[in-house]
OpenMM code with the backbone's topology and positions (N, CA, C; nanometers):
from openmm import Vec3, app, unit

residues = "MET PRO ARG LYS PRO LEU LEU PRO LEU SER GLU GLN VAL LEU GLN ALA TRP ARG VAL ASN SER SER ILE THR LEU LYS LEU VAL GLN LYS ILE PRO ALA ARG GLY PHE HIS ALA VAL PRO LEU ALA SER ARG GLY ARG SER VAL LEU ARG GLN LEU MET HIS MET GLN LYS VAL HIS ALA VAL TRP LEU GLN TYR PHE GLY VAL LYS LEU PRO LYS ARG ALA LYS PRO PHE ALA LYS GLN ALA SER PRO SER ARG ALA GLN LEU HIS ALA ALA LEU ARG ALA SER GLY ASN ALA VAL HIS ASP LEU LEU ARG ALA ARG MET ARG ASP SER GLY ARG VAL LYS PHE PHE GLN GLY LYS PRO ALA ARG TRP MET CYS TYR LEU ILE ALA HIS ASP SER HIS HIS ARG GLY GLN ILE LEU LEU ALA LEU LYS GLN ASN GLY MET ARG MET PRO ALA SER VAL ALA THR ASN ASP VAL TRP TYR SER TRP TYR GLY GLY ASP PRO LYS".split()
positions = [
    Vec3(-1.6699, 4.4720, -7.9988),
    Vec3(-1.6920, 4.4774, -7.8555),
    Vec3(-1.7972, 4.5845, -7.8270),
    Vec3(-1.9042, 4.5477, -7.7578),
    Vec3(-2.0109, 4.6458, -7.7311),
    Vec3(-1.9633, 4.7537, -7.6340),
    Vec3(-2.0143, 4.8717, -7.6553),
    Vec3(-1.9818, 4.9850, -7.5674),
    Vec3(-2.0588, 4.9724, -7.4374),
    Vec3(-1.9951, 5.0216, -7.3319),
    Vec3(-2.0645, 5.0292, -7.2031),
    Vec3(-2.1678, 5.1402, -7.2128),
    Vec3(-2.2844, 5.1211, -7.1527),
    Vec3(-2.3818, 5.2315, -7.1530),
    Vec3(-2.3289, 5.3469, -7.0679),
    Vec3(-2.3639, 5.4676, -7.1073),
    Vec3(-2.3219, 5.5848, -7.0303),
    Vec3(-2.3900, 5.5851, -6.8943),
    Vec3(-2.3150, 5.6294, -6.7973),
    Vec3(-2.3730, 5.6463, -6.6644),
    Vec3(-2.4679, 5.7654, -6.6668),
    Vec3(-2.5628, 5.7716, -6.5746),
    Vec3(-2.6470, 5.8916, -6.5648),
    Vec3(-2.5575, 6.0141, -6.5450),
    Vec3(-2.6033, 6.1288, -6.5917),
    Vec3(-2.5230, 6.2506, -6.5869),
    Vec3(-2.4755, 6.2823, -6.4455),
    Vec3(-2.5610, 6.2658, -6.3464),
    Vec3(-2.5189, 6.2970, -6.2091),
    Vec3(-2.4018, 6.2079, -6.1665),
    Vec3(-2.4015, 6.0835, -6.2089),
    Vec3(-2.2909, 5.9939, -6.1742),
    Vec3(-2.1647, 6.0308, -6.2519),
    Vec3(-2.1792, 6.0782, -6.3747),
    Vec3(-2.0629, 6.1250, -6.4511),
    Vec3(-1.9994, 6.2455, -6.3826),
    Vec3(-2.0815, 6.3354, -6.3305),
    Vec3(-2.0313, 6.4535, -6.2595),
    Vec3(-1.9547, 6.4090, -6.1351),
    Vec3(-2.0120, 6.3181, -6.0578),
    Vec3(-1.9453, 6.2698, -5.9370),
    Vec3(-1.8160, 6.1962, -5.9711),
    Vec3(-1.8179, 6.1218, -6.0792),
    Vec3(-1.6975, 6.0510, -6.1213),
    Vec3(-1.5869, 6.1503, -6.1591),
    Vec3(-1.6235, 6.2588, -6.2253),
    Vec3(-1.5244, 6.3613, -6.2591),
    Vec3(-1.4612, 6.4174, -6.1320),
    Vec3(-1.5408, 6.4416, -6.0299),
    Vec3(-1.4846, 6.4917, -5.9044),
    Vec3(-1.3912, 6.3886, -5.8418),
    Vec3(-1.4317, 6.2599, -5.8449),
    Vec3(-1.3473, 6.1556, -5.7867),
    Vec3(-1.2136, 6.1463, -5.8600),
    Vec3(-1.2159, 6.1599, -5.9918),
    Vec3(-1.0912, 6.1563, -6.0687),
    Vec3(-1.0036, 6.2742, -6.0282),
    Vec3(-1.0606, 6.3934, -6.0228),
    Vec3(-0.9847, 6.5123, -5.9828),
    Vec3(-0.9214, 6.4909, -5.8453),
    Vec3(-0.9974, 6.4436, -5.7505),
    Vec3(-0.9443, 6.4214, -5.6157),
    Vec3(-0.8338, 6.3165, -5.6163),
    Vec3(-0.8529, 6.2118, -5.6941),
    Vec3(-0.7529, 6.1052, -5.7012),
    Vec3(-0.6213, 6.1553, -5.7594),
    Vec3(-0.6289, 6.2437, -5.8568),
    Vec3(-0.5074, 6.2993, -5.9163),
    Vec3(-0.4294, 6.3776, -5.8111),
    Vec3(-0.4986, 6.4588, -5.7333),
    Vec3(-0.4311, 6.5371, -5.6289),
    Vec3(-0.3704, 6.4454, -5.5240),
    Vec3(-0.4450, 6.3442, -5.4810),
    Vec3(-0.3935, 6.2531, -5.3780),
    Vec3(-0.2721, 6.1759, -5.4284),
    Vec3(-0.2752, 6.1358, -5.5539),
    Vec3(-0.1613, 6.0648, -5.6130),
    Vec3(-0.0399, 6.1572, -5.6175),
    Vec3(-0.0611, 6.2829, -5.6542),
    Vec3(0.0480, 6.3795, -5.6576),
    Vec3(0.1106, 6.3944, -5.5186),
    Vec3(0.0283, 6.4096, -5.4164),
    Vec3(0.0794, 6.4242, -5.2795),
    Vec3(0.1676, 6.3052, -5.2421),
    Vec3(0.1260, 6.1859, -5.2816),
    Vec3(0.2021, 6.0653, -5.2482),
    Vec3(0.3359, 6.0586, -5.3213),
    Vec3(0.3455, 6.1176, -5.4398),
    Vec3(0.4647, 6.1031, -5.5238),
    Vec3(0.5651, 6.2171, -5.5117),
    Vec3(0.5297, 6.3255, -5.4470),
    Vec3(0.6225, 6.4382, -5.4340),
    Vec3(0.7415, 6.3950, -5.3475),
    Vec3(0.8636, 6.4174, -5.3970),
    Vec3(0.9793, 6.3867, -5.3118),
    Vec3(0.9748, 6.4725, -5.1850),
    Vec3(1.0275, 6.4199, -5.0759),
    Vec3(1.0217, 6.4911, -4.9474),
    Vec3(1.0751, 6.6334, -4.9601),
    Vec3(1.1858, 6.6525, -5.0291),
    Vec3(1.2423, 6.7870, -5.0423),
    Vec3(1.1571, 6.8751, -5.1336),
    Vec3(1.0693, 6.8134, -5.2128),
    Vec3(0.9857, 6.8879, -5.3061),
    Vec3(0.8797, 6.9743, -5.2398),
    Vec3(0.8430, 6.9427, -5.1174),
    Vec3(0.7393, 7.0203, -5.0499),
    Vec3(0.7831, 7.1646, -5.0229),
    Vec3(0.9136, 7.1886, -5.0267),
    Vec3(0.9655, 7.3238, -5.0024),
    Vec3(0.9992, 7.3973, -5.1314),
    Vec3(0.9793, 7.3317, -5.2453),
    Vec3(1.0124, 7.3934, -5.3749),
    Vec3(0.9175, 7.5089, -5.4056),
    Vec3(0.9729, 7.6111, -5.4692),
    Vec3(0.8981, 7.7291, -5.5130),
    Vec3(0.9357, 7.7506, -5.6592),
    Vec3(0.8422, 7.7913, -5.7453),
    Vec3(0.8808, 7.8206, -5.8838),
    Vec3(0.9946, 7.9234, -5.8868),
    Vec3(1.0885, 7.9038, -5.9777),
    Vec3(1.2028, 7.9947, -5.9877),
    Vec3(1.1563, 8.1371, -6.0143),
    Vec3(1.2351, 8.2323, -5.9636),
    Vec3(1.2057, 8.3750, -5.9798),
    Vec3(1.0645, 8.4089, -5.9315),
    Vec3(1.0234, 8.3418, -5.8265),
    Vec3(0.8886, 8.3630, -5.7736),
    Vec3(0.8960, 8.3860, -5.6237),
    Vec3(0.8066, 8.4671, -5.5766),
    Vec3(0.7902, 8.4808, -5.4323),
    Vec3(0.6597, 8.4109, -5.3918),
    Vec3(0.6168, 8.3192, -5.4762),
    Vec3(0.4906, 8.2502, -5.4555),
    Vec3(0.4971, 8.1441, -5.3474),
    Vec3(0.3925, 8.0674, -5.3427),
    Vec3(0.3803, 7.9633, -5.2404),
    Vec3(0.4701, 7.8443, -5.2725),
    Vec3(0.5198, 7.7822, -5.1674),
    Vec3(0.5906, 7.6551, -5.1832),
    Vec3(0.4877, 7.5486, -5.2211),
    Vec3(0.5371, 7.4322, -5.2601),
    Vec3(0.4478, 7.3205, -5.2925),
    Vec3(0.3591, 7.2889, -5.1725),
    Vec3(0.4170, 7.2850, -5.0544),
    Vec3(0.3389, 7.2593, -4.9325),
    Vec3(0.2270, 7.3622, -4.9171),
    Vec3(0.2591, 7.4893, -4.9334),
    Vec3(0.1596, 7.5958, -4.9173),
    Vec3(0.0523, 7.5888, -5.0259),
    Vec3(0.0896, 7.5477, -5.1459),
    Vec3(-0.0097, 7.5327, -5.2535),
    Vec3(-0.1116, 7.4243, -5.2151),
    Vec3(-0.0619, 7.3119, -5.1656),
    Vec3(-0.1517, 7.2024, -5.1268),
    Vec3(-0.2398, 7.2435, -5.0089),
    Vec3(-0.1826, 7.3163, -4.9139),
    Vec3(-0.2628, 7.3657, -4.8015),
    Vec3(-0.3713, 7.4606, -4.8508),
    Vec3(-0.3356, 7.5445, -4.9467),
    Vec3(-0.4332, 7.6385, -5.0038),
    Vec3(-0.5467, 7.5631, -5.0737),
    Vec3(-0.5134, 7.4613, -5.1526),
    Vec3(-0.6163, 7.3835, -5.2222),
    Vec3(-0.7141, 7.3237, -5.1209),
    Vec3(-0.6605, 7.2651, -5.0154),
    Vec3(-0.7452, 7.2029, -4.9143),
    Vec3(-0.8302, 7.3083, -4.8442),
    Vec3(-0.7710, 7.4252, -4.8176),
    Vec3(-0.8442, 7.5323, -4.7511),
    Vec3(-0.9614, 7.5797, -4.8372),
    Vec3(-0.9402, 7.5923, -4.9679),
    Vec3(-1.0479, 7.6367, -5.0570),
    Vec3(-1.1644, 7.5381, -5.0513),
    Vec3(-1.1351, 7.4090, -5.0559),
    Vec3(-1.2424, 7.3088, -5.0437),
    Vec3(-1.3176, 7.3291, -4.9129),
    Vec3(-1.2415, 7.3375, -4.8036),
    Vec3(-1.3021, 7.3448, -4.6705),
    Vec3(-1.3839, 7.4722, -4.6508),
    Vec3(-1.3315, 7.5847, -4.6953),
    Vec3(-1.4015, 7.7113, -4.6749),
    Vec3(-1.5327, 7.7142, -4.7529),
    Vec3(-1.5313, 7.6668, -4.8771),
    Vec3(-1.6570, 7.6616, -4.9524),
    Vec3(-1.7576, 7.5694, -4.8840),
    Vec3(-1.7105, 7.4540, -4.8394),
    Vec3(-1.8016, 7.3603, -4.7721),
    Vec3(-1.8618, 7.4239, -4.6473),
    Vec3(-1.7791, 7.4903, -4.5685),
    Vec3(-1.8301, 7.5568, -4.4484),
    Vec3(-1.9287, 7.6676, -4.4862),
    Vec3(-1.8992, 7.7389, -4.5928),
    Vec3(-1.9896, 7.8441, -4.6389),
    Vec3(-2.1260, 7.7860, -4.6761),
    Vec3(-2.1255, 7.6653, -4.7317),
    Vec3(-2.2502, 7.5994, -4.7694),
    Vec3(-2.3165, 7.5291, -4.6511),
    Vec3(-2.2579, 7.5425, -4.5313),
    Vec3(-2.3206, 7.4877, -4.4115),
    Vec3(-2.2823, 7.3458, -4.3773),
    Vec3(-2.1793, 7.2923, -4.4400),
    Vec3(-2.1362, 7.1553, -4.4117),
    Vec3(-2.0531, 7.1556, -4.2834),
    Vec3(-2.0866, 7.0663, -4.1927),
    Vec3(-2.0075, 7.0497, -4.0709),
    Vec3(-1.8938, 6.9532, -4.1050),
    Vec3(-1.7735, 7.0064, -4.1068),
    Vec3(-1.6573, 6.9283, -4.1497),
    Vec3(-1.6006, 6.8429, -4.0374),
    Vec3(-1.5545, 6.7228, -4.0718),
    Vec3(-1.4793, 6.6465, -3.9723),
    Vec3(-1.3482, 6.7196, -3.9437),
    Vec3(-1.2903, 6.6956, -3.8282),
    Vec3(-1.1701, 6.7681, -3.7861),
    Vec3(-1.0602, 6.7628, -3.8923),
    Vec3(-1.0376, 6.6468, -3.9506),
    Vec3(-0.9266, 6.6349, -4.0453),
    Vec3(-0.9498, 6.7113, -4.1750),
    Vec3(-1.0732, 6.7527, -4.2037),
    Vec3(-1.1032, 6.8264, -4.3270),
    Vec3(-1.0953, 6.9771, -4.3079),
    Vec3(-1.0752, 7.0218, -4.1846),
    Vec3(-1.0703, 7.1662, -4.1583),
    Vec3(-0.9374, 7.2232, -4.2080),
    Vec3(-0.9374, 7.3519, -4.2450),
    Vec3(-0.8135, 7.4134, -4.2942),
    Vec3(-0.7032, 7.4101, -4.1882),
    Vec3(-0.5792, 7.4018, -4.2350),
    Vec3(-0.4646, 7.4074, -4.1454),
    Vec3(-0.4440, 7.5520, -4.1006),
    Vec3(-0.3861, 7.5693, -3.9835),
    Vec3(-0.3477, 7.7028, -3.9378),
    Vec3(-0.2448, 7.7593, -4.0352),
    Vec3(-0.2452, 7.8898, -4.0499),
    Vec3(-0.1606, 7.9562, -4.1488),
    Vec3(-0.0129, 7.9172, -4.1354),
    Vec3(0.0373, 7.9082, -4.0160),
    Vec3(0.1788, 7.8782, -3.9944),
    Vec3(0.2067, 7.7289, -3.9770),
    Vec3(0.1064, 7.6454, -3.9975),
    Vec3(0.1243, 7.5004, -3.9816),
    Vec3(0.2210, 7.4471, -4.0863),
    Vec3(0.2772, 7.3326, -4.0562),
    Vec3(0.3641, 7.2633, -4.1506),
    Vec3(0.3255, 7.1153, -4.1483),
    Vec3(0.2100, 7.0843, -4.2085),
    Vec3(0.1603, 6.9464, -4.2002),
    Vec3(0.2510, 6.8470, -4.2725),
    Vec3(0.2478, 6.7244, -4.2250),
    Vec3(0.3229, 6.6162, -4.2890),
    Vec3(0.2504, 6.5728, -4.4159),
    Vec3(0.3172, 6.4925, -4.4948),
    Vec3(0.2548, 6.4356, -4.6149),
    Vec3(0.1267, 6.3609, -4.5759),
    Vec3(0.1343, 6.2816, -4.4700),
    Vec3(0.0174, 6.2035, -4.4269),
    Vec3(-0.0979, 6.2946, -4.3848),
    Vec3(-0.0670, 6.4029, -4.3150),
    Vec3(-0.1719, 6.4964, -4.2728),
    Vec3(-0.2343, 6.5668, -4.3938),
    Vec3(-0.1518, 6.6078, -4.4890),
    Vec3(-0.2035, 6.6705, -4.6116),
    Vec3(-0.2937, 6.5743, -4.6876),
    Vec3(-0.2450, 6.4521, -4.7028),
    Vec3(-0.3213, 6.3505, -4.7754),
    Vec3(-0.4560, 6.3269, -4.7080),
    Vec3(-0.4540, 6.3120, -4.5760),
    Vec3(-0.5786, 6.2878, -4.5015),
    Vec3(-0.6744, 6.4056, -4.5143),
    Vec3(-0.6210, 6.5277, -4.5059),
    Vec3(-0.7062, 6.6474, -4.5146),
    Vec3(-0.7658, 6.6615, -4.6546),
    Vec3(-0.6850, 6.6412, -4.7575),
    Vec3(-0.7359, 6.6507, -4.8948),
    Vec3(-0.8377, 6.5399, -4.9244),
    Vec3(-0.8133, 6.4218, -4.8707),
    Vec3(-0.9096, 6.3118, -4.8896),
    Vec3(-1.0409, 6.3446, -4.8190),
    Vec3(-1.0323, 6.3925, -4.6959),
    Vec3(-1.1538, 6.4232, -4.6188),
    Vec3(-1.2332, 6.5371, -4.6824),
    Vec3(-1.1651, 6.6442, -4.7223),
    Vec3(-1.2384, 6.7548, -4.7847),
    Vec3(-1.2905, 6.7134, -4.9224),
    Vec3(-1.2137, 6.6318, -4.9955),
    Vec3(-1.2609, 6.5811, -5.1245),
    Vec3(-1.3849, 6.4941, -5.1093),
    Vec3(-1.3856, 6.4111, -5.0070),
    Vec3(-1.5039, 6.3280, -4.9803),
    Vec3(-1.6236, 6.4139, -4.9421),
    Vec3(-1.5991, 6.5201, -4.8650),
    Vec3(-1.7085, 6.6091, -4.8246),
    Vec3(-1.7649, 6.6835, -4.9457),
    Vec3(-1.6785, 6.7257, -5.0379),
    Vec3(-1.7270, 6.7882, -5.1618),
    Vec3(-1.8136, 6.6891, -5.2384),
    Vec3(-1.7649, 6.5668, -5.2515),
    Vec3(-1.8389, 6.4617, -5.3217),
    Vec3(-1.9772, 6.4415, -5.2599),
    Vec3(-1.9810, 6.4320, -5.1283),
    Vec3(-2.1082, 6.4068, -5.0603),
    Vec3(-2.2060, 6.5229, -5.0785),
    Vec3(-2.1544, 6.6460, -5.0720),
    Vec3(-2.2412, 6.7615, -5.0930),
    Vec3(-2.2930, 6.7650, -5.2369),
    Vec3(-2.2050, 6.7401, -5.3328),
    Vec3(-2.2489, 6.7361, -5.4728),
    Vec3(-2.3577, 6.6307, -5.4928),
    Vec3(-2.3334, 6.5124, -5.4397),
    Vec3(-2.4309, 6.4031, -5.4557),
    Vec3(-2.5653, 6.4418, -5.3941),
    Vec3(-2.5624, 6.4986, -5.2741),
    Vec3(-2.6873, 6.5372, -5.2070),
    Vec3(-2.7602, 6.6459, -5.2855),
    Vec3(-2.6881, 6.7456, -5.3323),
    Vec3(-2.7524, 6.8561, -5.4039),
    Vec3(-2.8061, 6.8111, -5.5397),
    Vec3(-2.7368, 6.7214, -5.6047),
    Vec3(-2.7878, 6.6723, -5.7343),
    Vec3(-2.9047, 6.5767, -5.7148),
    Vec3(-2.9033, 6.5028, -5.6066),
    Vec3(-3.0116, 6.4081, -5.5803),
    Vec3(-3.1427, 6.4801, -5.5534),
    Vec3(-3.1362, 6.5912, -5.4771),
    Vec3(-3.2600, 6.6606, -5.4414),
    Vec3(-3.2797, 6.7894, -5.5207),
    Vec3(-3.2072, 6.8020, -5.6314),
    Vec3(-3.2141, 6.9233, -5.7156),
    Vec3(-3.1858, 7.0486, -5.6332),
    Vec3(-3.1014, 7.0320, -5.5321),
    Vec3(-3.0651, 7.1443, -5.4470),
    Vec3(-2.9725, 7.2412, -5.5171),
    Vec3(-2.9615, 7.3563, -5.4591),
    Vec3(-2.8802, 7.4622, -5.5175),
    Vec3(-2.7620, 7.4911, -5.4261),
    Vec3(-2.6640, 7.5603, -5.4808),
    Vec3(-2.5535, 7.6128, -5.4020),
    Vec3(-2.5538, 7.7644, -5.4169),
    Vec3(-2.4982, 7.8325, -5.3183),
    Vec3(-2.4861, 7.9781, -5.3279),
    Vec3(-2.3818, 8.0088, -5.4354),
    Vec3(-2.4037, 8.1159, -5.5064),
    Vec3(-2.3176, 8.1540, -5.6178),
    Vec3(-2.3262, 8.0486, -5.7284),
    Vec3(-2.2435, 8.0583, -5.8281),
    Vec3(-2.2369, 7.9615, -5.9372),
    Vec3(-2.3742, 7.9374, -5.9997),
    Vec3(-2.4569, 8.0406, -6.0029),
    Vec3(-2.5946, 8.0339, -6.0523),
    Vec3(-2.6734, 7.9220, -5.9849),
    Vec3(-2.6320, 7.8878, -5.8633),
    Vec3(-2.7022, 7.7854, -5.7873),
    Vec3(-2.6733, 7.6432, -5.8322),
    Vec3(-2.5842, 7.6266, -5.9310),
    Vec3(-2.5628, 7.4956, -5.9926),
    Vec3(-2.4444, 7.4220, -5.9299),
    Vec3(-2.4709, 7.3080, -5.8660),
    Vec3(-2.3629, 7.2322, -5.8020),
    Vec3(-2.2535, 7.1896, -5.9005),
    Vec3(-2.2904, 7.1510, -6.0219),
    Vec3(-2.1899, 7.1078, -6.1192),
    Vec3(-2.0991, 7.2234, -6.1596),
    Vec3(-2.1531, 7.3423, -6.1653),
    Vec3(-2.0711, 7.4606, -6.1987),
    Vec3(-1.9699, 7.4863, -6.0862),
    Vec3(-2.0130, 7.4711, -5.9621),
    Vec3(-1.9211, 7.4856, -5.8490),
    Vec3(-1.8105, 7.3814, -5.8586),
    Vec3(-1.8476, 7.2586, -5.8909),
    Vec3(-1.7488, 7.1528, -5.9038),
    Vec3(-1.6488, 7.1866, -6.0142),
    Vec3(-1.6954, 7.2398, -6.1258),
    Vec3(-1.6051, 7.2779, -6.2358),
    Vec3(-1.5071, 7.3852, -6.1889),
    Vec3(-1.5547, 7.4805, -6.1100),
    Vec3(-1.4658, 7.5816, -6.0526),
    Vec3(-1.3584, 7.5150, -5.9678),
    Vec3(-1.3989, 7.4216, -5.8801),
    Vec3(-1.3018, 7.3554, -5.7935),
    Vec3(-1.2002, 7.2751, -5.8741),
    Vec3(-1.2451, 7.2060, -5.9783),
    Vec3(-1.1525, 7.1283, -6.0615),
    Vec3(-1.0546, 7.2218, -6.1316),
    Vec3(-1.1039, 7.3332, -6.1839),
    Vec3(-1.0152, 7.4301, -6.2491),
    Vec3(-0.9142, 7.4856, -6.1494),
    Vec3(-0.9605, 7.5176, -6.0294),
    Vec3(-0.8721, 7.5705, -5.9253),
    Vec3(-0.7661, 7.4680, -5.8871),
    Vec3(-0.8095, 7.3449, -5.8623),
    Vec3(-0.7145, 7.2395, -5.8267),
    Vec3(-0.6135, 7.2177, -5.9389),
    Vec3(-0.6606, 7.2143, -6.0633),
    Vec3(-0.5727, 7.1898, -6.1783),
    Vec3(-0.4691, 7.3007, -6.1922),
    Vec3(-0.5116, 7.4239, -6.1721),
    Vec3(-0.4197, 7.5375, -6.1778),
    Vec3(-0.3062, 7.5188, -6.0772),
    Vec3(-0.3426, 7.4840, -5.9553),
    Vec3(-0.2389, 7.4694, -5.8526),
    Vec3(-0.1547, 7.3443, -5.8736),
    Vec3(-0.2126, 7.2372, -5.9259),
    Vec3(-0.1297, 7.1201, -5.9582),
    Vec3(-0.0263, 7.1582, -6.0642),
    Vec3(-0.0657, 7.2398, -6.1608),
    Vec3(0.0287, 7.2868, -6.2620),
    Vec3(0.1404, 7.3687, -6.2000),
    Vec3(0.1070, 7.4569, -6.1066),
    Vec3(0.2096, 7.5355, -6.0389),
    Vec3(0.3034, 7.4458, -5.9588),
    Vec3(0.2476, 7.3428, -5.8974),
    Vec3(0.3280, 7.2481, -5.8196),
    Vec3(0.4247, 7.1739, -5.9114),
    Vec3(0.3739, 7.1250, -6.0233),
    Vec3(0.4601, 7.0522, -6.1165),
    Vec3(0.5698, 7.1427, -6.1721),
    Vec3(0.5378, 7.2688, -6.1998),
    Vec3(0.6381, 7.3630, -6.2479),
    Vec3(0.7453, 7.3854, -6.1418),
    Vec3(0.7045, 7.4071, -6.0177),
    Vec3(0.8014, 7.4283, -5.9097),
    Vec3(0.8934, 7.3072, -5.8958),
    Vec3(0.8358, 7.1882, -5.9012),
    Vec3(0.9173, 7.0673, -5.8882),
    Vec3(1.0146, 7.0551, -6.0054),
    Vec3(0.9650, 7.0745, -6.1262),
    Vec3(1.0488, 7.0622, -6.2458),
    Vec3(1.1628, 7.1638, -6.2434),
    Vec3(1.1316, 7.2887, -6.2109),
    Vec3(1.2347, 7.3926, -6.2088),
    Vec3(1.3378, 7.3700, -6.0988),
    Vec3(1.3024, 7.2899, -6.0006),
    Vec3(1.3947, 7.2595, -5.8920),
    Vec3(1.4533, 7.1189, -5.9044),
    Vec3(1.4501, 7.0652, -6.0276),
    Vec3(1.5171, 6.9385, -6.0557),
    Vec3(1.4447, 6.8137, -6.0113),
    Vec3(1.3139, 6.8217, -5.9927),
    Vec3(1.2367, 6.7059, -5.9467),
    Vec3(1.1227, 6.6774, -6.0434),
    Vec3(1.1545, 6.6271, -6.1580),
    Vec3(1.0538, 6.5968, -6.2586),
    Vec3(0.9708, 6.4773, -6.2118),
    Vec3(0.8407, 6.4916, -6.2195),
    Vec3(0.7506, 6.3837, -6.1780),
    Vec3(0.7316, 6.2847, -6.2926),
    Vec3(0.7040, 6.1575, -6.2617),
    Vec3(0.6786, 6.0608, -6.3682),
    Vec3(0.5532, 6.0992, -6.4471),
    Vec3(0.5491, 6.0595, -6.5735),
    Vec3(0.4363, 6.0941, -6.6606),
    Vec3(0.3036, 6.0459, -6.6025),
    Vec3(0.3046, 5.9363, -6.5287),
    Vec3(0.1799, 5.8847, -6.4706),
    Vec3(0.1193, 5.9818, -6.3704),
    Vec3(0.1986, 6.0771, -6.3231),
    Vec3(0.1505, 6.1771, -6.2279),
    Vec3(0.1366, 6.3131, -6.2952),
    Vec3(0.2264, 6.3424, -6.3898),
    Vec3(0.2406, 6.4787, -6.4408),
    Vec3(0.1633, 6.5101, -6.5682),
    Vec3(0.0886, 6.4174, -6.6229),
    Vec3(0.0202, 6.4470, -6.7484),
    Vec3(-0.1306, 6.4302, -6.7354),
    Vec3(-0.2006, 6.4813, -6.8341),
    Vec3(-0.3462, 6.4665, -6.8367),
    Vec3(-0.3895, 6.3258, -6.8739),
    Vec3(-0.2928, 6.2375, -6.9034),
    Vec3(-0.3279, 6.0990, -6.9350),
    Vec3(-0.4060, 6.0342, -6.8220),
    Vec3(-0.3891, 6.0872, -6.7003),
    Vec3(-0.4602, 6.0283, -6.5873),
    Vec3(-0.6107, 6.0354, -6.6095),
    Vec3(-0.6563, 6.1442, -6.6696),
    Vec3(-0.8001, 6.1553, -6.6978),
    Vec3(-0.8434, 6.0453, -6.7923),
    Vec3(-0.7630, 6.0169, -6.8933),
    Vec3(-0.8003, 5.9157, -6.9924),
    Vec3(-0.7903, 5.7754, -6.9350),
    Vec3(-0.6941, 5.7535, -6.8468),
    Vec3(-0.6732, 5.6181, -6.7951),
    Vec3(-0.7913, 5.5710, -6.7116),
    Vec3(-0.8709, 5.6627, -6.6590),
    Vec3(-0.9861, 5.6230, -6.5793),
    Vec3(-1.1158, 5.6258, -6.6600),
    Vec3(-1.1026, 5.6380, -6.7896),
    Vec3(-1.2214, 5.6450, -6.8750),
    Vec3(-1.3122, 5.5254, -6.8514),
    Vec3(-1.2540, 5.4062, -6.8414),
    Vec3(-1.3360, 5.2861, -6.8311),
    Vec3(-1.3730, 5.2475, -6.6897),
    Vec3(-1.3253, 5.3164, -6.5920),
    Vec3(-1.3554, 5.2751, -6.4555),
    Vec3(-1.3425, 5.3892, -6.3576),
    Vec3(-1.3754, 5.3593, -6.2364),
    Vec3(-1.3713, 5.4603, -6.1311),
    Vec3(-1.2327, 5.4598, -6.0675),
    Vec3(-1.1817, 5.5743, -6.0275),
    Vec3(-1.0477, 5.5842, -5.9757),
    Vec3(-1.0305, 5.5389, -5.8316),
    Vec3(-1.1165, 5.4570, -5.7822),
    Vec3(-1.1067, 5.4159, -5.6402),
    Vec3(-0.9957, 5.3175, -5.6170),
] * unit.nanometer
topology = app.Topology()
chain = topology.addChain("A")
for resn in residues:
    res = topology.addResidue(resn, chain)
    for name in ("N", "CA", "C"):
        topology.addAtom(name, app.Element.getBySymbol(name[0]), res)
């Protein structure tokens, strides 16, 4: 069976971002309702809800710093807010799409970003690492509180499962 030709590097970078965003959105959809209040044991850290709000805020704040005018649903939640699953999902999708669009625009015109040595792909790698860190904390909090997620959500296999296609 012949191999598919590799996509151009810029499209591979964008695809990596889409996979990362899809993993987070899938996680939000699969968290049990009571899981949003879970906190890792022996921790005074953020609840699952607060972790997801933080992830979305980081996306939004960087985008605003880079001058992107965000749609209302992509803006950070107020500190004391308690968004619903649907609101979190919509906000993460909107900010994820805005990150994608900025990356695509900057790679298309060889544009730079502030910090990250001006490299849009380096910024994206930072965001993926940040998101992955918090997804790990979320999975730990859920597991320690008796809510183990299915392997289709909780493992790195998700990265491999999209090897042959786009996660749309």
